[in-house]
PDB file of N, CA, C and O in Angstrom:
ATOM      1  N   MET A   1     139.793 126.850  59.217  1.00  0.00           N
ATOM      2  CA  MET A   1     138.999 126.314  60.380  1.00  0.00           C
ATOM      3  C   MET A   1     139.337 124.719  60.434  1.00  0.00           C
ATOM      4  O   MET A   1     139.284 124.008  59.431  1.00  0.00           O
ATOM      5  N   THR A   2     139.650 124.300  61.584  1.00  0.00           N
ATOM      6  CA  THR A   2     139.861 122.902  61.841  1.00  0.00           C
ATOM      7  C   THR A   2     138.702 122.289  62.645  1.00  0.00           C
ATOM      8  O   THR A   2     137.853 122.977  63.212  1.00  0.00           O
ATOM      9  N   PHE A   3     138.731 120.802  62.653  1.00  0.00           N
ATOM     10  CA  PHE A   3     137.772 120.275  63.412  1.00  0.00           C
ATOM     11  C   PHE A   3     137.719 120.468  64.912  1.00  0.00           C
ATOM     12  O   PHE A   3     136.651 120.445  65.524  1.00  0.00           O
ATOM     13  N   LEU A   4     138.906 120.662  65.500  1.00  0.00           N
ATOM     14  CA  LEU A   4     138.890 121.179  66.881  1.00  0.00           C
ATOM     15  C   LEU A   4     140.096 122.095  67.073  1.00  0.00           C
ATOM     16  O   LEU A   4     141.245 121.656  67.113  1.00  0.00           O
ATOM     17  N   ASP A   5     139.805 123.306  67.183  1.00  0.00           N
ATOM     18  CA  ASP A   5     140.791 124.436  67.146  1.00  0.00           C
ATOM     19  C   ASP A   5     141.285 124.657  68.645  1.00  0.00           C
ATOM     20  O   ASP A   5     140.525 125.185  69.458  1.00  0.00           O
ATOM     21  N   PRO A   6     142.510 124.266  68.984  1.00  0.00           N
ATOM     22  CA  PRO A   6     142.845 124.409  70.287  1.00  0.00           C
ATOM     23  C   PRO A   6     143.162 125.727  70.804  1.00  0.00           C
ATOM     24  O   PRO A   6     143.251 125.931  72.015  1.00  0.00           O
ATOM     25  N   HIS A   7     143.359 126.749  69.811  1.00  0.00           N
ATOM     26  CA  HIS A   7     143.592 128.183  70.129  1.00  0.00           C
ATOM     27  C   HIS A   7     142.240 128.980  70.129  1.00  0.00           C
ATOM     28  O   HIS A   7     142.247 130.211  70.112  1.00  0.00           O
ATOM     29  N   HIS A   8     141.165 128.302  70.147  1.00  0.00           N
ATOM     30  CA  HIS A   8     139.816 129.083  70.269  1.00  0.00           C
ATOM     31  C   HIS A   8     139.801 129.561  71.670  1.00  0.00           C
ATOM     32  O   HIS A   8     140.331 128.892  72.557  1.00  0.00           O
ATOM     33  N   PRO A   9     139.196 130.733  71.915  1.00  0.00           N
ATOM     34  CA  PRO A   9     139.185 131.329  73.202  1.00  0.00           C
ATOM     35  C   PRO A   9     138.260 130.417  74.128  1.00  0.00           C
ATOM     36  O   PRO A   9     138.313 130.583  75.346  1.00  0.00           O
ATOM     37  N   PHE A  10     137.500 129.557  73.633  1.00  0.00           N
ATOM     38  CA  PHE A  10     136.618 128.729  74.484  1.00  0.00           C
ATOM     39  C   PHE A  10     137.468 127.614  75.311  1.00  0.00           C
ATOM     40  O   PHE A  10     137.104 127.136  76.385  1.00  0.00           O
ATOM     41  N   PHE A  11     138.586 127.308  74.663  1.00  0.00           N
ATOM     42  CA  PHE A  11     139.478 126.394  75.153  1.00  0.00           C
ATOM     43  C   PHE A  11     140.604 126.864  76.021  1.00  0.00           C
ATOM     44  O   PHE A  11     141.389 126.032  76.476  1.00  0.00           O
ATOM     45  N   LYS A  12     140.744 128.187  76.293  1.00  0.00           N
ATOM     46  CA  LYS A  12     141.649 128.764  77.049  1.00  0.00           C
ATOM     47  C   LYS A  12     141.667 128.314  78.482  1.00  0.00           C
ATOM     48  O   LYS A  12     142.769 128.130  78.997  1.00  0.00           O
ATOM     49  N   PRO A  13     140.438 128.089  79.276  1.00  0.00           N
ATOM     50  CA  PRO A  13     140.706 127.609  80.546  1.00  0.00           C
ATOM     51  C   PRO A  13     141.025 126.288  80.575  1.00  0.00           C
ATOM     52  O   PRO A  13     140.506 125.487  79.796  1.00  0.00           O
ATOM     53  N   LEU A  14     141.991 125.918  81.562  1.00  0.00           N
ATOM     54  CA  LEU A  14     142.354 124.497  81.737  1.00  0.00           C
ATOM     55  C   LEU A  14     141.172 123.483  82.073  1.00  0.00           C
ATOM     56  O   LEU A  14     141.122 122.358  81.576  1.00  0.00           O
ATOM     57  N   TRP A  15     140.359 123.913  82.837  1.00  0.00           N
ATOM     58  CA  TRP A  15     139.060 122.969  83.266  1.00  0.00           C
ATOM     59  C   TRP A  15     138.245 122.560  81.950  1.00  0.00           C
ATOM     60  O   TRP A  15     137.714 121.456  81.833  1.00  0.00           O
ATOM     61  N   VAL A  16     138.197 123.618  80.916  1.00  0.00           N
ATOM     62  CA  VAL A  16     137.408 123.239  79.879  1.00  0.00           C
ATOM     63  C   VAL A  16     138.179 122.091  78.980  1.00  0.00           C
ATOM     64  O   VAL A  16     137.551 121.138  78.519  1.00  0.00           O
ATOM     65  N   ARG A  17     139.297 122.228  78.815  1.00  0.00           N
ATOM     66  CA  ARG A  17     140.168 121.230  78.114  1.00  0.00           C
ATOM     67  C   ARG A  17     140.130 119.949  78.743  1.00  0.00           C
ATOM     68  O   ARG A  17     140.085 118.923  78.065  1.00  0.00           O
ATOM     69  N   ILE A  18     140.144 119.934  80.013  1.00  0.00           N
ATOM     70  CA  ILE A  18     140.160 118.562  80.821  1.00  0.00           C
ATOM     71  C   ILE A  18     138.809 118.009  80.492  1.00  0.00           C
ATOM     72  O   ILE A  18     138.736 116.875  80.018  1.00  0.00           O
ATOM     73  N   VAL A  19     137.771 118.697  80.700  1.00  0.00           N
ATOM     74  CA  VAL A  19     136.410 118.201  80.586  1.00  0.00           C
ATOM     75  C   VAL A  19     136.136 117.612  79.171  1.00  0.00           C
ATOM     76  O   VAL A  19     135.645 116.503  78.963  1.00  0.00           O
ATOM     77  N   VAL A  20     136.539 118.551  78.193  1.00  0.00           N
ATOM     78  CA  VAL A  20     136.427 118.006  76.790  1.00  0.00           C
ATOM     79  C   VAL A  20     137.089 116.777  76.439  1.00  0.00           C
ATOM     80  O   VAL A  20     136.666 116.006  75.578  1.00  0.00           O
ATOM     81  N   THR A  21     138.218 116.593  77.171  1.00  0.00           N
ATOM     82  CA  THR A  21     139.119 115.317  76.870  1.00  0.00           C
ATOM     83  C   THR A  21     138.529 114.062  77.642  1.00  0.00           C
ATOM     84  O   THR A  21     138.545 112.917  77.192  1.00  0.00           O
ATOM     85  N   LEU A  22     138.016 114.434  78.846  1.00  0.00           N
ATOM     86  CA  LEU A  22     137.601 113.238  79.674  1.00  0.00           C
ATOM     87  C   LEU A  22     136.172 112.619  79.454  1.00  0.00           C
ATOM     88  O   LEU A  22     135.871 111.457  79.725  1.00  0.00           O
ATOM     89  N   VAL A  23     135.387 113.516  78.952  1.00  0.00           N
ATOM     90  CA  VAL A  23     133.927 112.915  78.613  1.00  0.00           C
ATOM     91  C   VAL A  23     133.975 111.830  77.501  1.00  0.00           C
ATOM     92  O   VAL A  23     133.342 110.787  77.660  1.00  0.00           O
ATOM     93  N   PRO A  24     134.656 112.033  76.459  1.00  0.00           N
ATOM     94  CA  PRO A  24     134.653 110.811  75.654  1.00  0.00           C
ATOM     95  C   PRO A  24     135.516 109.585  76.148  1.00  0.00           C
ATOM     96  O   PRO A  24     135.159 108.434  75.895  1.00  0.00           O
ATOM     97  N   LEU A  25     136.648 109.866  76.851  1.00  0.00           N
ATOM     98  CA  LEU A  25     137.147 108.721  77.602  1.00  0.00           C
ATOM     99  C   LEU A  25     136.339 108.063  78.537  1.00  0.00           C
ATOM    100  O   LEU A  25     136.327 106.836  78.634  1.00  0.00           O
ATOM    101  N   ILE A  26     135.556 108.930  79.343  1.00  0.00           N
ATOM    102  CA  ILE A  26     134.618 108.039  80.193  1.00  0.00           C
ATOM    103  C   ILE A  26     133.585 107.399  79.511  1.00  0.00           C
ATOM    104  O   ILE A  26     133.197 106.283  79.857  1.00  0.00           O
ATOM    105  N   TRP A  27     133.010 108.130  78.384  1.00  0.00           N
ATOM    106  CA  TRP A  27     131.990 107.428  77.757  1.00  0.00           C
ATOM    107  C   TRP A  27     132.526 106.046  76.955  1.00  0.00           C
ATOM    108  O   TRP A  27     131.726 105.160  76.654  1.00  0.00           O
ATOM    109  N   ALA A  28     133.805 105.962  76.674  1.00  0.00           N
ATOM    110  CA  ALA A  28     134.330 104.762  76.160  1.00  0.00           C
ATOM    111  C   ALA A  28     134.299 103.659  77.174  1.00  0.00           C
ATOM    112  O   ALA A  28     134.087 102.498  76.825  1.00  0.00           O
ATOM    113  N   GLY A  29     134.497 103.982  78.367  1.00  0.00           N
ATOM    114  CA  GLY A  29     134.317 103.168  79.533  1.00  0.00           C
ATOM    115  C   GLY A  29     132.916 102.482  79.703  1.00  0.00           C
ATOM    116  O   GLY A  29     132.638 101.327  80.024  1.00  0.00           O
ATOM    117  N   VAL A  30     132.131 103.541  79.391  1.00  0.00           N
ATOM    118  CA  VAL A  30     130.604 103.190  79.637  1.00  0.00           C
ATOM    119  C   VAL A  30     130.315 102.139  78.381  1.00  0.00           C
ATOM    120  O   VAL A  30     129.728 101.085  78.625  1.00  0.00           O
ATOM    121  N   GLU A  31     130.697 102.423  77.179  1.00  0.00           N
ATOM    122  CA  GLU A  31     130.474 101.649  76.041  1.00  0.00           C
ATOM    123  C   GLU A  31     131.146 100.191  76.176  1.00  0.00           C
ATOM    124  O   GLU A  31     130.604  99.200  75.686  1.00  0.00           O
ATOM    125  N   LEU A  32     132.350 100.133  76.869  1.00  0.00           N
ATOM    126  CA  LEU A  32     132.977  98.834  77.084  1.00  0.00           C
ATOM    127  C   LEU A  32     132.278  98.104  78.206  1.00  0.00           C
ATOM    128  O   LEU A  32     132.333  96.875  78.236  1.00  0.00           O
ATOM    129  N   PHE A  33     131.623  98.785  79.134  1.00  0.00           N
ATOM    130  CA  PHE A  33     130.954  98.058  80.287  1.00  0.00           C
ATOM    131  C   PHE A  33     129.657  97.382  79.686  1.00  0.00           C
ATOM    132  O   PHE A  33     129.363  96.222  79.977  1.00  0.00           O
ATOM    133  N   THR A  34     128.864  98.190  78.802  1.00  0.00           N
ATOM    134  CA  THR A  34     127.716  97.663  78.217  1.00  0.00           C
ATOM    135  C   THR A  34     127.857  96.688  77.097  1.00  0.00           C
ATOM    136  O   THR A  34     126.855  96.183  76.591  1.00  0.00           O
ATOM    137  N   GLY A  35     129.068  96.403  76.687  1.00  0.00           N
ATOM    138  CA  GLY A  35     129.466  95.446  75.634  1.00  0.00           C
ATOM    139  C   GLY A  35     129.301  95.978  74.260  1.00  0.00           C
ATOM    140  O   GLY A  35     128.765  95.257  73.418  1.00  0.00           O
ATOM    141  N   THR A  36     129.692  97.123  73.961  1.00  0.00           N
ATOM    142  CA  THR A  36     129.725  97.609  72.529  1.00  0.00           C
ATOM    143  C   THR A  36     131.231  98.130  72.396  1.00  0.00           C
ATOM    144  O   THR A  36     131.543  99.281  72.703  1.00  0.00           O
ATOM    145  N   PRO A  37     132.099  97.224  71.934  1.00  0.00           N
ATOM    146  CA  PRO A  37     133.519  97.706  71.748  1.00  0.00           C
ATOM    147  C   PRO A  37     133.725  98.572  70.683  1.00  0.00           C
ATOM    148  O   PRO A  37     134.639  99.390  70.786  1.00  0.00           O
ATOM    149  N   VAL A  38     132.952  98.540  69.542  1.00  0.00           N
ATOM    150  CA  VAL A  38     133.096  99.400  68.449  1.00  0.00           C
ATOM    151  C   VAL A  38     132.905 100.784  68.788  1.00  0.00           C
ATOM    152  O   VAL A  38     133.702 101.640  68.403  1.00  0.00           O
ATOM    153  N   TRP A  39     131.829 101.072  69.532  1.00  0.00           N
ATOM    154  CA  TRP A  39     131.504 102.560  69.902  1.00  0.00           C
ATOM    155  C   TRP A  39     132.560 102.890  71.037  1.00  0.00           C
ATOM    156  O   TRP A  39     132.858 104.071  71.212  1.00  0.00           O
ATOM    157  N   ALA A  40     133.097 101.975  71.758  1.00  0.00           N
ATOM    158  CA  ALA A  40     134.073 102.258  72.750  1.00  0.00           C
ATOM    159  C   ALA A  40     135.384 102.708  72.000  1.00  0.00           C
ATOM    160  O   ALA A  40     135.997 103.700  72.394  1.00  0.00           O
ATOM    161  N   MET A  41     135.777 102.031  71.004  1.00  0.00           N
ATOM    162  CA  MET A  41     136.914 102.435  70.240  1.00  0.00           C
ATOM    163  C   MET A  41     136.700 103.829  69.658  1.00  0.00           C
ATOM    164  O   MET A  41     137.592 104.669  69.774  1.00  0.00           O
ATOM    165  N   ILE A  42     135.631 104.091  69.079  1.00  0.00           N
ATOM    166  CA  ILE A  42     135.251 105.476  68.464  1.00  0.00           C
ATOM    167  C   ILE A  42     135.479 106.486  69.490  1.00  0.00           C
ATOM    168  O   ILE A  42     136.223 107.448  69.299  1.00  0.00           O
ATOM    169  N   SER A  43     134.811 106.267  70.636  1.00  0.00           N
ATOM    170  CA  SER A  43     134.944 107.269  71.905  1.00  0.00           C
ATOM    171  C   SER A  43     136.254 107.416  72.243  1.00  0.00           C
ATOM    172  O   SER A  43     136.727 108.535  72.439  1.00  0.00           O
ATOM    173  N   LEU A  44     136.950 106.336  72.341  1.00  0.00           N
ATOM    174  CA  LEU A  44     138.444 106.451  72.890  1.00  0.00           C
ATOM    175  C   LEU A  44     139.284 107.104  71.810  1.00  0.00           C
ATOM    176  O   LEU A  44     140.274 107.776  72.100  1.00  0.00           O
ATOM    177  N   ALA A  45     138.871 106.896  70.524  1.00  0.00           N
ATOM    178  CA  ALA A  45     139.823 107.736  69.551  1.00  0.00           C
ATOM    179  C   ALA A  45     139.470 109.210  69.618  1.00  0.00           C
ATOM    180  O   ALA A  45     140.319 110.088  69.463  1.00  0.00           O
ATOM    181  N   LEU A  46     138.217 109.444  69.850  1.00  0.00           N
ATOM    182  CA  LEU A  46     137.848 111.039  69.992  1.00  0.00           C
ATOM    183  C   LEU A  46     138.402 111.561  71.152  1.00  0.00           C
ATOM    184  O   LEU A  46     138.811 112.719  71.077  1.00  0.00           O
ATOM    185  N   GLY A  47     138.519 110.920  72.300  1.00  0.00           N
ATOM    186  CA  GLY A  47     139.084 111.356  73.597  1.00  0.00           C
ATOM    187  C   GLY A  47     140.587 111.485  73.342  1.00  0.00           C
ATOM    188  O   GLY A  47     141.194 112.433  73.841  1.00  0.00           O
ATOM    189  N   PHE A  48     141.155 110.666  72.664  1.00  0.00           N
ATOM    190  CA  PHE A  48     142.686 110.660  72.400  1.00  0.00           C
ATOM    191  C   PHE A  48     143.019 111.969  71.494  1.00  0.00           C
ATOM    192  O   PHE A  48     143.955 112.743  71.696  1.00  0.00           O
ATOM    193  N   TYR A  49     142.070 112.052  70.468  1.00  0.00           N
ATOM    194  CA  TYR A  49     142.305 113.218  69.651  1.00  0.00           C
ATOM    195  C   TYR A  49     142.086 114.557  70.230  1.00  0.00           C
ATOM    196  O   TYR A  49     142.739 115.550  69.911  1.00  0.00           O
ATOM    197  N   ALA A  50     141.064 114.530  71.160  1.00  0.00           N
ATOM    198  CA  ALA A  50     140.893 115.888  71.861  1.00  0.00           C
ATOM    199  C   ALA A  50     142.040 116.089  72.902  1.00  0.00           C
ATOM    200  O   ALA A  50     142.415 117.251  73.058  1.00  0.00           O
ATOM    201  N   GLY A  51     142.557 115.255  73.527  1.00  0.00           N
ATOM    202  CA  GLY A  51     143.622 115.324  74.295  1.00  0.00           C
ATOM    203  C   GLY A  51     144.894 115.721  73.601  1.00  0.00           C
ATOM    204  O   GLY A  51     145.604 116.568  74.144  1.00  0.00           O
ATOM    205  N   LEU A  52     145.232 115.218  72.509  1.00  0.00           N
ATOM    206  CA  LEU A  52     146.250 115.553  71.553  1.00  0.00           C
ATOM    207  C   LEU A  52     146.217 116.982  71.274  1.00  0.00           C
ATOM    208  O   LEU A  52     147.113 117.790  71.520  1.00  0.00           O
ATOM    209  N   GLN A  53     145.174 117.190  70.777  1.00  0.00           N
ATOM    210  CA  GLN A  53     144.842 118.785  70.239  1.00  0.00           C
ATOM    211  C   GLN A  53     144.903 119.676  71.398  1.00  0.00           C
ATOM    212  O   GLN A  53     145.693 120.619  71.348  1.00  0.00           O
ATOM    213  N   LEU A  54     144.244 119.520  72.336  1.00  0.00           N
ATOM    214  CA  LEU A  54     144.058 120.463  73.554  1.00  0.00           C
ATOM    215  C   LEU A  54     145.157 120.576  74.551  1.00  0.00           C
ATOM    216  O   LEU A  54     145.241 121.454  75.409  1.00  0.00           O
ATOM    217  N   PHE A  55     146.083 119.492  74.331  1.00  0.00           N
ATOM    218  CA  PHE A  55     147.148 119.683  75.345  1.00  0.00           C
ATOM    219  C   PHE A  55     148.507 119.785  74.553  1.00  0.00           C
ATOM    220  O   PHE A  55     149.277 120.735  74.694  1.00  0.00           O
ATOM    221  N   TRP A  56     148.727 118.742  73.726  1.00  0.00           N
ATOM    222  CA  TRP A  56     150.010 118.753  72.924  1.00  0.00           C
ATOM    223  C   TRP A  56     150.042 119.973  71.965  1.00  0.00           C
ATOM    224  O   TRP A  56     151.004 120.741  71.992  1.00  0.00           O
ATOM    225  N   VAL A  57     148.952 120.166  71.080  1.00  0.00           N
ATOM    226  CA  VAL A  57     149.039 121.178  70.108  1.00  0.00           C
ATOM    227  C   VAL A  57     148.952 122.527  70.875  1.00  0.00           C
ATOM    228  O   VAL A  57     149.637 123.469  70.474  1.00  0.00           O
ATOM    229  N   PHE A  58     148.175 122.662  71.916  1.00  0.00           N
ATOM    230  CA  PHE A  58     147.809 123.922  72.655  1.00  0.00           C
ATOM    231  C   PHE A  58     149.085 124.539  73.078  1.00  0.00           C
ATOM    232  O   PHE A  58     149.301 125.743  72.940  1.00  0.00           O
ATOM    233  N   TYR A  59     150.060 123.576  73.675  1.00  0.00           N
ATOM    234  CA  TYR A  59     151.152 124.103  74.261  1.00  0.00           C
ATOM    235  C   TYR A  59     152.366 124.024  73.355  1.00  0.00           C
ATOM    236  O   TYR A  59     153.366 124.657  73.693  1.00  0.00           O
ATOM    237  N   LYS A  60     152.376 123.362  72.319  1.00  0.00           N
ATOM    238  CA  LYS A  60     153.527 123.310  71.429  1.00  0.00           C
ATOM    239  C   LYS A  60     153.485 124.393  70.126  1.00  0.00           C
ATOM    240  O   LYS A  60     154.492 124.887  69.619  1.00  0.00           O
ATOM    241  N   THR A  61     152.328 124.605  69.774  1.00  0.00           N
ATOM    242  CA  THR A  61     152.198 125.697  68.648  1.00  0.00           C
ATOM    243  C   THR A  61     151.614 126.983  69.257  1.00  0.00           C
ATOM    244  O   THR A  61     150.663 127.039  70.037  1.00  0.00           O
ATOM    245  N   PRO A  62     152.390 128.080  68.741  1.00  0.00           N
ATOM    246  CA  PRO A  62     151.669 129.402  69.205  1.00  0.00           C
ATOM    247  C   PRO A  62     150.512 129.685  68.419  1.00  0.00           C
ATOM    248  O   PRO A  62     150.435 129.189  67.295  1.00  0.00           O
ATOM    249  N   PRO A  63     149.537 130.470  68.893  1.00  0.00           N
ATOM    250  CA  PRO A  63     148.369 130.966  68.039  1.00  0.00           C
ATOM    251  C   PRO A  63     148.863 131.829  66.954  1.00  0.00           C
ATOM    252  O   PRO A  63     149.891 132.498  67.059  1.00  0.00           O
ATOM    253  N   LYS A  64     148.079 131.800  65.865  1.00  0.00           N
ATOM    254  CA  LYS A  64     148.321 132.734  64.691  1.00  0.00           C
ATOM    255  C   LYS A  64     148.168 134.140  65.252  1.00  0.00           C
ATOM    256  O   LYS A  64     147.483 134.292  66.264  1.00  0.00           O
ATOM    257  N   PRO A  65     148.766 135.191  64.659  1.00  0.00           N
ATOM    258  CA  PRO A  65     148.871 136.554  65.045  1.00  0.00           C
ATOM    259  C   PRO A  65     147.265 137.100  65.049  1.00  0.00           C
ATOM    260  O   PRO A  65     146.821 137.889  65.884  1.00  0.00           O
ATOM    261  N   ASP A  66     146.602 136.593  64.093  1.00  0.00           N
ATOM    262  CA  ASP A  66     145.197 137.207  63.933  1.00  0.00           C
ATOM    263  C   ASP A  66     144.219 136.565  65.040  1.00  0.00           C
ATOM    264  O   ASP A  66     143.224 137.174  65.436  1.00  0.00           O
ATOM    265  N   GLU A  67     144.555 135.374  65.478  1.00  0.00           N
ATOM    266  CA  GLU A  67     143.810 134.661  66.469  1.00  0.00           C
ATOM    267  C   GLU A  67     144.153 135.172  67.786  1.00  0.00           C
ATOM    268  O   GLU A  67     143.287 135.147  68.661  1.00  0.00           O
ATOM    269  N   ALA A  68     145.414 135.673  68.057  1.00  0.00           N
ATOM    270  CA  ALA A  68     145.762 136.197  69.309  1.00  0.00           C
ATOM    271  C   ALA A  68     145.040 137.324  69.814  1.00  0.00           C
ATOM    272  O   ALA A  68     144.904 137.473  71.029  1.00  0.00           O
ATOM    273  N   ASN A  69     144.534 138.184  68.927  1.00  0.00           N
ATOM    274  CA  ASN A  69     143.764 139.389  69.211  1.00  0.00           C
ATOM    275  C   ASN A  69     142.339 139.129  69.085  1.00  0.00           C
ATOM    276  O   ASN A  69     141.565 140.066  69.274  1.00  0.00           O
ATOM    277  N   GLN A  70     141.887 137.957  68.785  1.00  0.00           N
ATOM    278  CA  GLN A  70     140.433 137.718  68.536  1.00  0.00           C
ATOM    279  C   GLN A  70     139.610 138.121  69.756  1.00  0.00           C
ATOM    280  O   GLN A  70     138.664 138.908  69.709  1.00  0.00           O
ATOM    281  N   GLY A  71     140.067 137.493  70.878  1.00  0.00           N
ATOM    282  CA  GLY A  71     139.178 137.885  72.183  1.00  0.00           C
ATOM    283  C   GLY A  71     139.352 139.340  72.621  1.00  0.00           C
ATOM    284  O   GLY A  71     138.455 139.795  73.330  1.00  0.00           O
ATOM    285  N   GLU A  72     140.271 140.051  72.332  1.00  0.00           N
ATOM    286  CA  GLU A  72     140.562 141.348  72.753  1.00  0.00           C
ATOM    287  C   GLU A  72     139.867 142.483  72.170  1.00  0.00           C
ATOM    288  O   GLU A  72     139.893 143.622  72.635  1.00  0.00           O
ATOM    289  N   ASP A  73     139.166 142.065  70.995  1.00  0.00           N
ATOM    290  CA  ASP A  73     138.429 143.222  70.385  1.00  0.00           C
ATOM    291  C   ASP A  73     136.962 143.555  71.050  1.00  0.00           C
ATOM    292  O   ASP A  73     136.456 144.675  70.975  1.00  0.00           O
ATOM    293  N   SER A  74     136.393 142.520  71.661  1.00  0.00           N
ATOM    294  CA  SER A  74     135.041 142.720  72.042  1.00  0.00           C
ATOM    295  C   SER A  74     135.027 143.370  73.603  1.00  0.00           C
ATOM    296  O   SER A  74     133.958 143.631  74.154  1.00  0.00           O
TER     297      SER A  74
END
C-alpha cells in the first residue's frame, strides 16, 4: 500500500485525477495570498506529488495483475 496509489479504481476517471491535483495547488495560492509561505510550500509540494503520481506514474507504469482485476469482481 502506498500513500497515493495511482492505480486505485477511484483515480481511473480523468476528472478525479485533475481535481485531486488542482485542489492543493489552488490552496497553495490561497496560502500565499494570506501571507503564510510555509503552508503554501507544503500545499505546493502535495499538489506536485499528486500530479506526479496521478499523471506520470499512472500512464508510465502498468497496474499489477492483481490490481487490474480488482474492480471486475464486484
